[in-house]
N, C-alpha and C positions, 0 to 999 in steps of 0.2 A: 699853154697845152692842155689840150683836153685829156682827161683822168680817166685809164684805160682798166677796166675790170677783170683781173685776171682770176681764174677758179686754179688751185692747185690742188693734184691730187697724185695718193702713193697707194698702189693696192698690194705690196708686199707686205712684210712683218710689220707690226706695229701700223697698219692703214690708216687714214686718216685725209682731211681734205683742208682747205685754206682759202682764202677769198682777201686779194687784196686790190684796193683801189687806189690807183697814183701812190702816192709814196705813203700809203696807210694800209697796214695790214688790219682789216676790219674783224675778223673771226677764224678760229681754228679750232680742229675738234679730231680728235683718234677715234675711229668706229669702234672701237672696244669701248670707249664711253654709253655706247647709244647701245651696242650687242650685247653688253656685258661679259662678251669673253678677254680674257686678258691676251694682251697683243696680238690683237686681230687680226687677219692676213686674207681676209676677203677683201672682195673690189667695195670701195666705201661709198655704196648709195646711201648710206645713212647719214653718213657725215655730209656728204656732196648736198642733201634735201636740208639738213641742218644751218648749212652756209645760207644757201639761199633762201631760206625761212626767215634767218634772222636779220638778212638783208632785206628784208621785202623785194628780192629780187626775179623778175621773169627771166627764167632759163635765156630767151631770147637778147636778152641785155649784158649777156656775158660774154665781151670781147675776143678771148682767149682761154683756154683751156690747157694748162702743162702740167704735163705728165713729165715721168722719170724712168728711167732705165730699160733697154731694148735690150739687153743680151739675152742670148740663147737660153739659158737657164731659166730667165724670168718668163721669157715668149712663151716656154713649155709650160710652164704652171699656170700660165694663164688659159692656154687653150687645153689645158688637162688638169682643172683645177684640183681632181683628188691628190695628184701628188702632194701638191701644198700642203692641203687637208691633212696629208698620211703624216708628213716631216712636222706639220705642226701639234699635231697630238704625240708622236713619239717624243719629241722634243719636251712638250710639257706633263711629259709622264703619262697619258691619259691612255696609252694605246703600249700594250706590253710587246717588249721585244720579241724578234722572229728571227731565225735562222740565216734571212737573207738581207737582215738589216747592214752587216759588215759590208756586204758587195755593193749596198745602195747608198751608204755613206761615201765610200769610196768611191763611186760616181760621180755623186754629189758632189764632190770638192773639186774633182778635177773638172768639171762640165759647167760648175759656177765661174770657172777662171778664165774663159773664154770672151771675146770681143764681142760686140755687138757687129753683125752683118747685113747685107743688103737684105736678106729673107726675113731676120728676125724682126727687125726693123718694121719693113712691110705686115708683116702677120700681127704685128704689136699693134700696128695705125688701125686696121683693120678690124681686131678685136675690141681696140674702144670705142672705135664710132659706133662699133654694135650695143655695147655698153652703154654709151650716153644717151642712146636715142630713148628708150622708154623716161628719161628724166628731163626730156625736152630738152636735150642738147646738142643732140644729132647734128645740128647745121653749124654748132660753133668748131671756129678756127681750129687745130691742135697743134701744139708745140712740143716737141720731144726735148727734153733736156738729159745731158749725160748727168750719170750718178752724182760724183763727185762735184761736177760743177755746180750742183744745186746743194752739195752741203759748202760749200766754197761760198756761195750766192748769199746762203743765208748768214754764215759767219761776217762776211766783208761787209754787208747792206747795214747791219743791223748793229756792227761793231763802237760807229761813231768814229772810226778812225780815219783819217784823209788818205794815209799811207799805212800800207801792213805787210809784213809776209801772212800769207792764208794757207791755214794747213789743214787737211783733208785724212784720216785715216782712219779706216774701219776694216768688215771681214772683206767685203768682196761687193764689186758692185762694178757692171759694165767694163767688165776686162782688169778693173784696177783694185788696191788695196788703198790706195791713199793718192793725194797730190799735192805741190807744192805752186804757190802762183804768188804775183806783185798786183796787190790792190795801191790803184794811184790812179788819180784822174777820172776818178767812177769807173774805172776800167779792171776787168781782171784780164789779166797775162800768165797763160801757164807757165811756171820753171820747170816743172819735172812732174810725168804721169810716171805712178810705180805700179807695176806688175803687180797683177793680182797672184800668180803663183807663189810670192812670197810676201806673208800679210801678218803683221803683228797681231790685228783682230783676229785673225784664223789662229795664230798661236796661243791667244788666251781662251778662245774659245774653247779649243782643244783642253788645256789645263783645266778649264770648268767642267767640261764633260767627264775629265778623267776622274776628278774628285765626287762623282756619281751627284754633278749640278746640274741644273737644265741652262746649257750653253743660249747665250743671246738675252738672260735672264737673272742668271746667279754671278754673275762676274765681280759684281761688288761684295761678294761674299768671299771670293779669293782674295779679295784688297782686301778686306777687314780682317780675314783669317793671317794673313800673313804678317801681323803685328804682334802676333803670338809666338813667334819661331825664335829660337836661340838663331842668331846672324850667322850667316855662313861667310865669308871672305869672299868676293870677287872672284878671287883668282883661283878658288875651289867651288865654284857653282858650275854645276856642266850643262847648266842651260844655257849660259852664254856659249859655246860650239852649237847651241841648236839655230839661234836666230840673233840679227846685229843689224847695224846700220854701219855700212863704207861710204863715205862721202853721203851723193844724195839718193843713194839708194838701199833698199833694205834686202838683207842677203842672206843666205841659209843653204848651207849641202842638201837639204832634204827637200821633195816634193812636199805639198802638203799633206798626205796621206802617211808618207815614209816619216814626217816630223810628229805624227799622232803615233807612229809605231815606237819613236826612239824616244818620246816624252811617257810614252807608257813603262817602258824599261827604267828610265828613270824614277818614276814614280815609284817601282818597286822598292827602292832602295832607301826612301826619303819617308819619315810620317808627313801627314798632309800638311800640317801648318808649315814645316819647311820647305815643301814643295811650292807653296803658296808664295811663301818669301821669296824663294829663288826665281818663280815667273815675275813677281811683284819689279824683281830688281833690274830681271832684263827687260823687262819692257820700259820701264821709267828710263836706264840709261841706253836702250838704243833709241827709243822716239828723241829723248834730249839730244842726242848726240846726232840725230839727224837733222833737226830744228835748228841746231845750236851752227852746221856746217852751212842751212841754208842761211841763215842769219850774216854767217861770215860773207857770204860769197854776195851777196844783196846788199849789205849795208844796213839795212832794214830793223829798227828799234821795238816796233809793237809786232805782237801775234794776233793773230783771229784763227778761231780754230774748229770743225766741226767735224762730226763721224763720232761713230757708237765706241772708240777707242777713247774719246776725251769725256766720257762718264766716267773714269778712273780719276778721281780729283787727286791722288797723291802725286800722279804725273803731271797735272795739271799744276801743283805747287813748286813742283821742280822745274816746269818751264819758267814761270815766273821767275824763279831763282837764277836763272842763267843768266851769265855776265853780259853786262849791257844792254839788259830787257827793260823796257822802260813802261811799258804796258800787255797786258795779256787779257783777251776778251774770249768766253768759249759760249757758243751759242747755246742758249739754255736746254734746246731740245735737240740736242748735238747728236743722238742716234738715226736710225732710219725714219723712225715716228714723225722726226720733223723735215722729211725730202717732202711733203707738200707742203711747205711752207718756203722749201727751196726752191722748189720745183716752180713756183710762181713767181719769187722774187728774180731768179735767173732769166726768166721768160720776158719779164718786164725789164730786167736791166737791160739786155740784147733786143728786143721790138722797141721799147718807148725812152730806153736811158735813165731809167730811176735805180739811183746806186746807195740811196740811204734812209735809211727809216726808224723813226724812233719807237723805241721800244720801252717804254718807262714800266710798263710791267706786263703781267702773261694772263691777266683776265680777259682771256678772248675767245672763251666759249659761252653756254646758253646761259642766261638767267631766267629765272624763276619768280614770275609776280606773288602779289598776296592772296590773289585769286589761286596762285598754283601750292600756294603753301596751304590753304584754307583747304584746296580737295586733301591733300596728304592728310591732313588730321582730321577733317569731317568724312574718311573715308573709314577711321578708326571706330567714329561713333556709329556710321550705319553698318560696319560689320559686327558691333555690339547687339543692334538692333536689331537685326535677322537671324543670330544665331547665337548670342550669346547667353551668360546666366540672368542677366538682368538686376546681376547684384552689386556693378561698379555704381559708383556715385557721380552723378554730373552737377557743378555748384555752377551757379550763374544767379544775377539779380533778374527781377523779372524785364528789365530792359534789353537782356541777351537774347531772351528767349523768343524764338522766331515763332510764327501765328501754328505752326504742328506741334508746338511743345519741345522740340530740339533746338541745340543751340548751336548759336552763329559764333565759335571763336575769334572770328576775323572779322565782325561786325565793325563798324569804323566809329570814331567819334566819342559820345559818350556812352555809348553801348560797349566799344572795347575795352574801355576803362572799368565799367561795371564788371565785366568777366574778371574771377578771383580765379576760380580753378576750373579746370575739365577734366574728367576722367572717363577714360576706356580701356578697356582688353589691358589693365593692369599699368596703363601711361596716365598722367596728368598734365597739363601745361597752360600756361598763363602767359600773356603780354609782360615783358619784363621794361620796366620805364627804363634802365642802363645796362643792356646787353652787354657792354665792354665791361662796364665797372662790375656787375655780377658775376660774368665769367672770370674776371680776375679774382675776385674773392674766393670764389669755388676751388680755384686752380692754388692758389695759395693755402688754401686749407686742404690739400692734398685729394682733390677729386681730378678725375680724369676729365675732360671734359669734348663731346664731341662740337664742332664749329662749322656750320654750313651758311655762304653769306653769299650773295650779289654772283658774279659770273664766274665759271669755274674757270681752274687751271688749265693752260696747254703745258704738256711737258709731263717728265715723269715726277716731279716734286710737288707736294703741298706748300704753296705758297702764301697763305693766310685766308682761304675762302672755302676750302673744304679740307678740314684740320681736325685731328685730335691734340689736344693740347694739354699740357701736363707742367709740373714744375721742371725747371731745370736741375735741381741741387740734390735730386731722390734718386739714387742707385735701386732704392725698392721700387720705385716707379717702375724707373725703366725696366726691371725685369719684371714684372707682372705684364707690362703692356707687351715685351717680347714674347714671352712663354703662353700668356693665356687670351692675348689680344689677338698679336700679329702674328704668333705661331711660327715665330722666326728662329733663327738660331742665335742662342744667347751671345754669341759677340759680337752681334752685327750691331754697331751703333745706331743712336738717334740723332738726330739734329737740332741745332738752336734755330729759331727766328730772335732777332733782335733789334731794336731801335737804333740805325745806321749810325746817330749821333754818339751812341754808347759802345759803337764796336770798337773805336782804339784803346779805350781802358779794358777789354776783354780779350781781344786775341790780338797777335803782333800783326798787323797791315798797315801799308800804307794808304795814305786817301785813295790814290787813283786805283788800287786794287780793290777796294771798299766799292769804288764807285763802277769800276767795269765789269763786276761778279757780282750783283746783287741778289741771286736766285739759286742758289746753294749749286754750283758747279765750280768751287775750288777748295781743298781742304787749308785751313789756315792753323798755326801754334796758339794756343791757348796761352794766356799770360799765367806763369806759376801762381801768382797772387789770386788768379780768379779760379783756379780748379777746383777749389771745392763748391762754387756756385756753380760752377758747370759738369759738375760730377755724372749727372743722368744724360749731357749732352755729348760728351766727347769720348773720342777711341782711347786704348790703355796706351797709347803713343802722346797723347795730350794733344790731338789737332780735333780739328772738328770741321764740318761744311757748314756755314751758317747761310742764312737769309739774312740780308740788310732790308730792314721797312724804311722808307721814306714815308713821303706825303701820297704815295700811291694808293693807300690802303687806311682811310680813315678810322674805319672803325676797328681793326688789326691794330692801328699804331693807338690807340686810346687804350686798348687791351694793355697793351705793353708798357705805357705808361702807368696805369695803375697797377702792374707789377712792380713796376719802378721804384713807386712810391712807398713799399714795402722791403722790396730787395736793395735798393739800391741801385739796381741798373734793369731795363727793360729788358728780360732774355727769358723764354720761354722753350719749355723741350714743343717741335712742332712735329707730326709724322702725317702722312698720306691718310686722309679718311676713308678707309676699306680694310678688308682682312686680307691678310697674305694671300696671293694668288688671284685674286679679284682685281680689277679696274678700281679706280676713283670713283665713291660715289657722283652721280650726277644731279641726280634729283630731289624734290624733298622725299619724295616717298622711297625712295631707294635709302635715304640717310637715318628714316622713320626706322625701317625694317631692321639698318645695323645696330639701329640703338636696341630692338629689341633682342636681337641673334647675339649681340657681343658681351650684353650684361653689364654695359656703363650705364650709370645711372643718369647724366646729364648729356641733353641733347639743344644747342640754341639752331633754331630755324628763323635766320633772320634776326628781327626783335620776340620769337615767342620761345619760352624756356619749356623743353618737355623733360619731365623725370620718367625713369622706367621703377616702378616703384619693385620690380622682380629683379633689380639688379643684384649681379653675383659678384662684380669686381670689386671685393672689400679688402 
């Protein structure tokens, strides 16, 4: 069978693009990584171009463009993009609230519940054709994919399961808040579509908003805060009367807007951490009851899931503990940011019958050559040459000097080996003979290390190529990272990366759970005897959200092995390489800028070690 090339795109919350050829996911990136606006909502023109550039693909060679979601609300924001931009700015606290906002909010929630119709589909098709034209894709066939079918396809096709219950749950999309499917024989068969009018995702979004956090972004903070509450018995929890599950339905006596008002009344009577705890309990019990009933009716024993609700790792852990469940797979880019991948896979499934993809890693973004890194380093020298004080030293052997007297820090062969330190702008850098070993030594000595290497990860988690790394056993380092660098709330935990073979000794997990969820998608309980070693990477309840590192990332694996030689186990603190509120860094230049702005001392750019002589984090 001829391999077809499918370009998936998503132009809503956390917009992005993905490129699939045959049964391979070649490239995927979210627009935020290129525009530098976190959770970008615009048309992903930069991401589309990045897909084509990576593959060296002429737009005329794209066999199919797959896009998702044609409901009236999404269509309206395509035709009137200022509406989407205004909501983005309000939601991210970039625009002050105004008197009409409550009315707009009420209209938004009710309008987004509407299912697609002939007019919205036609208008979205015409709009997309106009946007694709300037990119050379105007002649490409276009397939429109249902929002929840896209989520389901990504979960099913990447799970590795021959047969599974596929569950999607999010806020709203194409008139649904979720769906239940049977995946077997390479086909997805719909069991139940869950109407948008009653949504676990909207429920948790309301809770987040009422706690003065950013909906669609800070739900993880609610989950983390819930662990600090004094437990309330379920029979005394008033939120169970707000939303729940009945058979294969999500039920509530309230509309989405009335639910917001009811939650506001309840919050008035409880401290924030208590409210968070009650909401988390309702989500876990309600979603788990829905899934358990679907398992009972279908007789299936494996679960594949996607949709923003499954970013809640405590819910995912509860699903894994349901009686009779053998495996749970959470698609690692579970939120709407993964819809470009899902749309491509759904269209490829329907049009070409491709139903399985190997996903051994998530390093699906841009790579940067030694020349790219040289440009980032040399730009610091040129900046100093043009406007500096002239008092920084630059040290190199004569072989490392260029004819004009400047330094070429990335000269090859003997020249590169001869360069010791190059200094400019308060920075100095040199080539490391063994970057993983040197990074491990710095981490073990108590340093915080910025780690930039290879292709950028796709999805919301740092997974070994764009990370901030530190010892796993230091609460002091955790607090410094939270307050000084990440600027996050103090109760939000960091996560560990660990060698997959060391995981059974560190956490309570079956081999299947470790194999199915290596990308920080599931909570696991830390073994009591390992709590001191994991002090900087656990929640107060003794759980963590780990990455299990196998052979997919040799350099990162070597780093963990060097840590294991000192600590007995290959485990470190790993958080995303960004300042809170900004996207993960993408390019070498962005990495260097963050080194300077953050006050951290050490940055590894592939095999180059850069030191910030003005570091403040000590």
